[in-house]
SELOLO-240910 format. One record per residue (C-alpha): residue number from 0; residue in three letters; x, y, z. Coordinates in nm, 3 decimals. Layout:
! SELOLO-240910
PT   i  aa       u       v       w
PT NUM ALA       X       Y       Z
...
***
This chain:
! SELOLO-240910
PT   i  aa       u       v       w
PT   0 MET  20.159  -1.287   4.091
PT   1 GLU  20.221  -1.023   3.838
PT   2 ASP  20.338  -0.803   4.118
PT   3 LYS  20.593  -1.060   4.226
PT   4 ALA  20.725  -1.110   3.872
PT   5 GLU  20.775  -0.739   3.830
PT   6 ALA  20.953  -0.712   4.165
PT   7 GLU  21.207  -0.986   4.096
PT   8 PRO  21.506  -0.906   3.883
PT   9 ASN  21.554  -1.089   3.556
PT  10 GLY  21.186  -1.148   3.546
PT  11 GLY  21.234  -1.476   3.734
PT  12 THR  21.003  -1.624   3.985
PT  13 SER  21.261  -1.807   4.188
PT  14 GLY  21.179  -1.620   4.497
PT  15 MET  21.522  -1.455   4.531
PT  16 SER  21.528  -1.108   4.670
PT  17 ASP  21.726  -0.819   4.525
PT  18 PHE  21.969  -0.848   4.811
PT  19 GLU  22.045  -1.211   4.739
PT  20 ALA  22.082  -1.139   4.369
PT  21 LYS  22.332  -0.863   4.437
PT  22 LYS  22.512  -1.088   4.680
PT  23 LEU  22.540  -1.356   4.411
PT  24 GLU  22.659  -1.100   4.161
PT  25 ILE  22.929  -0.981   4.404
PT  26 GLU  23.034  -1.343   4.468
PT  27 ALA  23.054  -1.401   4.093
PT  28 LYS  23.278  -1.094   4.058
PT  29 ARG  23.495  -1.218   4.348
PT  30 LEU  23.518  -1.555   4.179
PT  31 ARG  23.630  -1.390   3.851
PT  32 ILE  23.887  -1.184   4.043
PT  33 GLU  24.018  -1.496   4.217
PT  34 GLU  24.043  -1.674   3.882
PT  35 GLN  24.241  -1.378   3.744
PT  36 LYS  24.467  -1.386   4.052
PT  37 LEU  24.523  -1.758   4.003
PT  38 ALA  24.606  -1.699   3.636
PT  39 ILE  24.851  -1.424   3.736
PT  40 GLU  25.006  -1.646   4.005
PT  41 GLY  25.037  -1.929   3.753
PT  42 GLY  25.219  -1.693   3.514
PT  43 LYS  25.444  -1.576   3.797
PT  44 ALA  25.522  -1.937   3.885
PT  45 LYS  25.618  -2.009   3.523
PT  46 TRP  25.842  -1.700   3.508
PT  47 THR  25.999  -1.790   3.842
PT  48 ALA  26.070  -2.142   3.722
PT  49 ALA  26.217  -2.004   3.400
PT  50 SER  26.428  -1.755   3.594
PT  51 ILE  26.573  -2.045   3.794
PT  52 VAL  26.608  -2.302   3.514
PT  53 ILE  26.767  -2.073   3.253
PT  54 PRO  27.061  -1.966   3.475
PT  55 LEU  27.110  -2.328   3.584
PT  56 LEU  27.125  -2.439   3.221
PT  57 ALA  27.369  -2.157   3.144
PT  58 ALA  27.585  -2.258   3.442
PT  59 MET  27.583  -2.623   3.333
PT  60 ALA  27.676  -2.523   2.978
PT  61 THR  27.959  -2.307   3.111
PT  62 ILE  28.091  -2.591   3.326
PT  63 ALA  28.069  -2.836   3.034
PT  64 TYR  28.253  -2.591   2.808
PT  65 GLY  28.517  -2.546   3.079
PT  66 PHE  28.577  -2.921   3.098
PT  67 TRP  28.590  -2.952   2.719
PT  68 SER  28.826  -2.656   2.672
PT  69 THR  29.054  -2.781   2.950
PT  70 LYS  29.070  -3.123   2.785
PT  71 GLU  29.144  -2.969   2.445
PT  72 GLN  29.410  -2.740   2.594
PT  73 ALA  29.576  -3.037   2.765
PT  74 GLU  29.573  -3.233   2.438
PT  75 LEU  29.727  -2.944   2.246
PT  76 ASN  29.990  -2.887   2.517
PT  77 PHE  30.082  -3.256   2.505
PT  78 ARG  30.127  -3.242   2.127
PT  79 LEU  30.333  -2.924   2.158
PT  80 GLU  30.560  -3.079   2.420
PT  81 ALA  30.598  -3.393   2.206
PT  82 ALA  30.695  -3.179   1.907
PT  83 LYS  30.940  -2.977   2.120
PT  84 SER  31.100  -3.296   2.248
PT  85 ILE  31.145  -3.427   1.896
PT  86 MET  31.274  -3.098   1.756
PT  87 GLN  31.530  -3.060   2.035
PT  88 ALA  31.691  -3.392   1.952
PT  89 PRO  32.060  -3.345   1.874
PT  90 ASN  32.042  -3.548   1.553
PT  91 PRO  31.791  -3.714   1.321
PT  92 VAL  31.844  -4.061   1.468
PT  93 ASP  31.749  -3.938   1.815
PT  94 ALA  31.452  -3.749   1.670
PT  95 VAL  31.322  -4.063   1.500
PT  96 GLY  31.382  -4.260   1.819
PT  97 ARG  31.183  -4.005   2.020
PT  98 VAL  30.900  -4.012   1.768
PT  99 ARG  30.885  -4.389   1.778
PT 100 PHE  30.891  -4.388   2.159
PT 101 LEU  30.615  -4.128   2.185
PT 102 THR  30.391  -4.295   1.927
PT 103 ALA  30.436  -4.634   2.094
PT 104 THR  30.382  -4.496   2.445
PT 105 PHE  30.090  -4.267   2.363
PT 106 PRO  29.921  -4.410   2.051
PT 107 ASP  29.584  -4.248   2.125
PT 108 ARG  29.725  -3.906   2.217
PT 109 LEU  29.910  -3.827   1.894
PT 110 PRO  29.740  -3.774   1.557
PT 111 SER  29.756  -4.057   1.305
PT 112 GLY  29.985  -3.869   1.064
PT 113 PHE  30.227  -3.758   1.336
PT 114 PHE  30.502  -3.986   1.211
PT 115 THR  30.561  -4.166   0.886
PT 116 SER  30.802  -4.456   0.865
PT 117 VAL  31.158  -4.379   0.763
PT 118 ASP  31.415  -4.644   0.673
PT 119 ASN  31.717  -4.423   0.727
PT 120 PRO  31.677  -4.127   0.963
PT 121 TYR  31.951  -3.932   0.785
PT 122 ARG  31.732  -3.918   0.477
PT 123 LEU  31.492  -3.692   0.665
PT 124 GLY  31.681  -3.390   0.539
PT 125 THR  32.022  -3.235   0.500
PT 126 TYR  32.301  -3.320   0.739
PT 127 THR  32.436  -3.071   0.982
PT 128 SER  32.807  -3.011   0.948
PT 129 SER  32.860  -3.150   1.298
PT 130 VAL  32.713  -3.487   1.193
PT 131 VAL  32.948  -3.511   0.896
PT 132 PHE  33.254  -3.398   1.089
PT 133 ASP  33.172  -3.625   1.385
PT 134 PHE  33.145  -3.921   1.149
PT 135 ILE  33.477  -3.838   0.982
PT 136 ARG  33.661  -3.762   1.308
PT 137 LEU  33.539  -4.085   1.461
PT 138 LEU  33.669  -4.296   1.175
PT 139 SER  33.969  -4.097   1.048
PT 140 PRO  34.221  -4.244   1.293
PT 141 ARG  34.116  -4.598   1.197
PT 142 LEU  34.043  -4.568   0.824
PT 143 THR  34.193  -4.393   0.528
PT 144 PRO  33.987  -4.109   0.377
PT 145 SER  33.891  -4.334   0.085
PT 146 GLN  33.772  -4.602   0.324
PT 147 THR  33.580  -4.345   0.530
PT 148 LEU  33.409  -4.215   0.216
PT 149 GLU  33.331  -4.568   0.105
PT 150 LEU  33.182  -4.649   0.444
PT 151 TRP  32.973  -4.332   0.429
PT 152 ASN  32.833  -4.441   0.092
PT 153 ILE  32.749  -4.785   0.231
PT 154 VAL  32.584  -4.654   0.547
PT 155 PHE  32.401  -4.349   0.417
PT 156 ASP  32.380  -4.405   0.041
PT 157 ASP  32.331  -4.045  -0.063
PT 158 GLY  32.452  -3.841  -0.357
PT 159 TRP  32.700  -3.596  -0.211
PT 160 ALA  32.950  -3.864  -0.107
PT 161 LYS  32.957  -4.000  -0.465
PT 162 ASN  33.098  -3.676  -0.605
PT 163 PRO  33.397  -3.771  -0.825
PT 164 ARG  33.604  -3.473  -0.706
PT 165 LEU  33.550  -3.579  -0.344
PT 166 ILE  33.647  -3.936  -0.425
PT 167 ASP  33.968  -3.814  -0.600
PT 168 PHE  34.050  -3.592  -0.305
PT 169 ALA  34.000  -3.881  -0.062
PT 170 ALA  34.217  -4.107  -0.279
PT 171 LYS  34.497  -3.848  -0.286
PT 172 VAL  34.484  -3.804   0.091
PT 173 SER  34.486  -4.178   0.137
PT 174 VAL  34.806  -4.227  -0.064
PT 175 GLY  34.997  -3.946   0.103
PT 176 ASP  34.938  -3.636  -0.114
PT 177 THR  35.077  -3.361   0.111
PT 178 ALA  34.870  -3.082  -0.046
PT 179 ALA  34.553  -3.282   0.013
PT 180 LYS  34.663  -3.356   0.370
PT 181 ALA  34.714  -2.983   0.430
PT 182 ASP  34.362  -2.917   0.297
PT 183 ARG  34.232  -3.187   0.529
PT 184 GLU  34.403  -3.030   0.830
PT 185 LYS  34.241  -2.697   0.745
PT 186 VAL  33.901  -2.867   0.742
PT 187 ASP  33.974  -3.037   1.075
PT 188 GLN  34.077  -2.706   1.233
PT 189 LYS  33.747  -2.545   1.141
***
């Protein structure tokens, strides 16, 4: 039996020949190689999945950003057009009317501070000369200059029409002062 123990590899007595041992060793190596191949294939599968998922996520993010930016652009364009509409009004009363219409029609589309309440639209700022002259020309055939000035003070209640020199001038024109009437005609011609 000593001869058999010396003849078998690994000093075993299992009765396996050298050929079978080498065959098992080769199969073990093949098994390790197959395991390595499977590990490599698993890594390739992960990289393939990542190479598909990452561009899809990027595409979805791009599409989402496109929708968001289009919505924001539309909102800003709406606000710009609303502001243009208000600024192109021929007078402050129309501008306030447009603001009120837009804020009532589109309450969720305009910012909360877009319009603040105003009792008298002419108090928004200074008058244009056309507003003043239109007011005077409209009433001058029906009222005397003093009455026109008095009506202006009642309607608009601002400081310039309370100027004592202007009141004196209007009083003179009202009673027939020819020099004041000549000055008035010069103003009307302009």
